[in-house]
C-alpha positions as CSV (number, residue, x, y, z in Angstrom):
1,M,21.2,38.1,84.7
2,T,24.4,36.7,85.3
3,R,23.3,33.8,82.2
4,L,22.2,36.4,80.1
5,V,25.8,38.3,80.6
6,I,27.4,34.6,79.6
7,L,25.3,34.0,76.8
8,F,26.2,37.7,75.3
9,S,29.8,37.0,76.0
10,S,29.9,33.6,74.2
11,L,28.5,35.3,71.7
12,F,30.7,38.5,71.6
13,F,33.8,36.3,71.3
14,L,32.2,33.8,68.8
15,L,31.8,36.5,66.7
16,L,35.2,37.8,67.0
17,S,36.5,34.2,66.1
18,G,34.7,33.9,63.2
19,C,36.0,37.1,61.9
20,A,39.2,36.1,62.5
21,N,38.9,32.9,60.4
22,V,37.5,34.3,57.7
23,N,39.5,34.4,54.0
24,T,37.7,37.1,51.6
25,N,40.5,36.6,49.0
26,T,42.6,33.6,48.8
27,T,45.7,33.0,47.4
28,K,44.7,31.2,44.4
29,E,41.7,33.7,43.8
30,A,44.3,36.6,43.8
31,M,46.9,35.0,41.1
32,S,43.5,34.3,38.8
33,D,42.8,38.3,39.2
34,D,46.8,39.2,38.5
35,K,47.1,36.4,35.9
36,P,50.8,35.9,36.4
37,K,52.3,34.0,33.7
38,S,56.3,33.5,34.9
39,V,57.6,32.5,38.4
40,L,61.0,33.5,39.5
41,I,62.3,30.6,42.4
42,L,65.1,32.2,44.5
43,P,68.2,29.9,45.9
44,I,66.6,28.4,48.9
45,V,67.9,29.1,52.4
46,N,68.9,26.0,54.1
47,D,69.1,26.5,58.0
48,S,69.4,22.3,58.3
49,T,72.6,20.7,58.5
50,E,71.8,18.2,55.9
51,V,73.6,19.5,52.6
52,A,71.5,17.5,50.1
53,A,68.1,19.2,51.3
54,A,69.2,22.8,49.3
55,N,69.1,20.5,46.2
56,I,66.1,18.6,46.7
57,V,63.7,20.9,47.8
58,P,64.2,23.3,44.9
59,I,64.0,20.3,42.0
60,Y,60.7,19.7,43.4
61,T,59.6,23.3,43.8
62,N,60.4,23.9,40.0
63,F,58.7,21.2,38.9
64,Y,55.4,21.3,40.3
65,I,55.4,25.2,39.7
66,S,55.8,24.5,36.0
67,E,53.2,21.4,36.2
68,A,51.0,24.0,37.2
69,G,51.2,25.8,34.4
70,Y,53.5,28.6,34.8
71,Y,57.0,29.7,33.1
72,V,59.9,29.1,35.7
73,Y,63.1,30.4,35.0
74,S,66.1,27.6,34.9
75,P,67.9,27.3,38.1
76,L,71.6,28.4,36.6
77,L,69.9,31.2,34.9
78,V,69.0,32.2,38.1
79,K,72.2,31.7,39.7
80,T,74.6,33.1,37.1
81,I,72.5,36.5,37.2
82,L,72.3,37.0,41.0
83,E,75.7,36.2,41.2
84,H,76.3,39.0,38.7
85,E,74.5,41.1,40.7
86,G,76.5,40.2,43.9
87,V,74.2,37.5,45.3
88,Y,76.6,34.3,45.7
89,E,74.8,32.7,48.2
90,A,70.7,32.3,49.4
91,N,71.6,33.8,52.7
92,D,72.8,36.9,50.8
93,I,69.3,37.3,49.6
94,K,67.2,40.3,51.2
95,I,63.3,40.6,50.8
96,K,63.2,44.5,50.5
97,D,65.3,43.9,47.2
98,I,62.4,41.3,46.0
99,P,60.8,44.0,43.2
100,H,64.8,44.5,41.8
101,Y,65.1,40.7,41.4
102,A,61.7,40.6,39.8
103,D,62.7,43.3,37.4
104,L,66.2,41.4,36.2
105,F,63.8,38.4,34.9
106,N,60.7,40.4,34.2
107,A,59.1,37.8,36.3
108,D,55.4,38.2,37.6
109,M,55.9,36.3,40.9
110,V,58.6,35.4,43.3
111,V,59.0,32.2,45.6
112,V,60.8,32.5,48.6
113,A,61.9,29.3,50.6
114,K,63.5,28.2,53.7
115,I,64.8,24.8,54.7
116,K,64.3,24.8,58.8
117,K,64.7,21.2,59.8
118,W,65.6,18.4,57.6
119,G,67.1,14.7,58.7
120,S,66.4,11.2,60.1
121,S,66.3,10.4,63.2
122,Y,67.7,6.8,64.2
123,A,66.2,3.7,66.4
124,L,67.2,0.3,66.1
125,L,63.5,-0.7,65.0
126,D,62.4,2.5,63.4
127,T,63.8,5.5,61.5
128,L,62.0,8.7,61.1
129,T,62.8,11.1,57.8
130,Y,61.6,14.2,58.3
131,G,61.4,17.4,56.6
132,E,59.8,21.6,57.3
133,V,60.4,24.1,54.7
134,Y,59.0,27.3,54.8
135,F,57.5,29.0,51.6
136,A,56.7,32.6,50.6
137,I,55.0,34.1,47.6
138,Y,55.9,37.3,46.6
139,D,54.2,39.9,43.6
140,K,56.6,41.7,41.2
141,F,56.0,44.8,43.8
142,G,57.4,43.1,46.9
143,S,54.0,42.3,48.7
144,L,53.7,39.2,50.5
145,V,51.0,37.2,48.3
146,S,50.9,34.2,50.8
147,E,53.1,32.3,53.3
148,D,53.4,28.3,54.6
149,T,55.3,26.4,56.9
150,L,54.8,22.8,56.1
151,T,56.2,19.5,57.8
152,S,56.2,16.0,56.4
153,S,57.7,12.8,57.8
154,Y,58.2,9.1,56.5
155,S,58.7,5.9,58.2
156,P,59.2,2.7,56.5
157,N,57.7,0.8,59.7
158,A,54.3,2.8,59.5
159,T,52.6,-0.6,59.0
160,S,53.4,-4.0,60.8
161,S,52.9,-7.7,60.4
162,A,50.3,-9.7,62.1
163,D,53.2,-11.8,62.8
164,P,55.4,-10.2,65.5
165,L,58.7,-12.0,64.6
166,S,58.1,-11.3,61.0
167,S,57.4,-7.8,62.2
168,L,60.4,-7.5,64.1
169,V,62.6,-8.8,61.4
170,A,61.1,-6.5,58.7
171,S,61.4,-3.4,60.9
172,I,64.9,-3.8,61.6
173,I,65.8,-4.6,57.7
174,S,63.4,-1.4,57.0
175,A,65.1,1.0,60.1
176,T,68.5,0.0,58.5
177,V,67.8,0.9,54.8
178,E,66.1,4.1,55.7
179,R,69.1,4.9,57.7
180,A,71.4,4.2,55.0
181,A,69.3,6.1,52.3
182,P,66.7,8.4,53.9
183,S,63.7,9.0,51.7
184,Y,64.5,12.8,50.9
185,E,63.0,12.5,47.7
186,F,59.4,11.7,48.9
187,I,59.8,14.8,51.4
188,G,60.7,17.1,49.1
189,H,57.9,15.7,46.8
190,D,55.6,15.9,49.8
191,L,56.1,19.0,50.4
192,N,56.4,20.6,47.4
193,S,53.0,18.9,45.9
194,R,51.1,20.1,49.1
195,F,52.5,23.9,48.9
196,V,51.9,24.3,44.8
197,G,48.5,22.8,45.3
198,S,47.4,25.0,48.3
199,H,48.9,28.2,46.8
200,F,48.3,28.2,43.1
201,S,45.8,28.6,40.9
202,Q,45.8,26.6,36.8
203,G,48.7,28.7,35.4
204,P,48.2,30.0,31.9
205,Y,50.3,27.2,30.5
206,K,49.1,24.4,31.7
207,R,48.8,21.6,29.6
């Protein structure tokens, strides 16, 4: 009897976990159904202490969404029109006003992003450059289509030489170079390529 109870309980929880993981309509399928053509990327919120991150991340967001085949509004145009609406800082953007922002540009989709972590941690023999960004996609009515938080990191000393002394010298040099010029471009590229690749179907202007 006890063994039967355990068996049925296990099956019950297995079914529950199976139901929880089923995704009947992915983001890409939803986009294919709605056939969006234009994407408004709102100014990015930067919660990190690295000012450069707010310039690097949007460049790659614009690039990869454009490459996916969507019309992306010029960042300068977006900034100018939003300032005319009284939105001067990214932190002034309100999610409840997304339908209004979409209407201003006649956009089909709206992308919101927030940099949560960005920087480099230093050590004598290694330097780790990292980033964490939250992305969200909304339709023009303000409904959340998809969201994701992605992390990325880069270390120049991921591989080592067979010669311990050469490896030590190379590690010190690599760590020093990375400390002087962190690979933020790599992080911006990696995060956005994965975000767009996972959440956007092929757009109508894909070459």
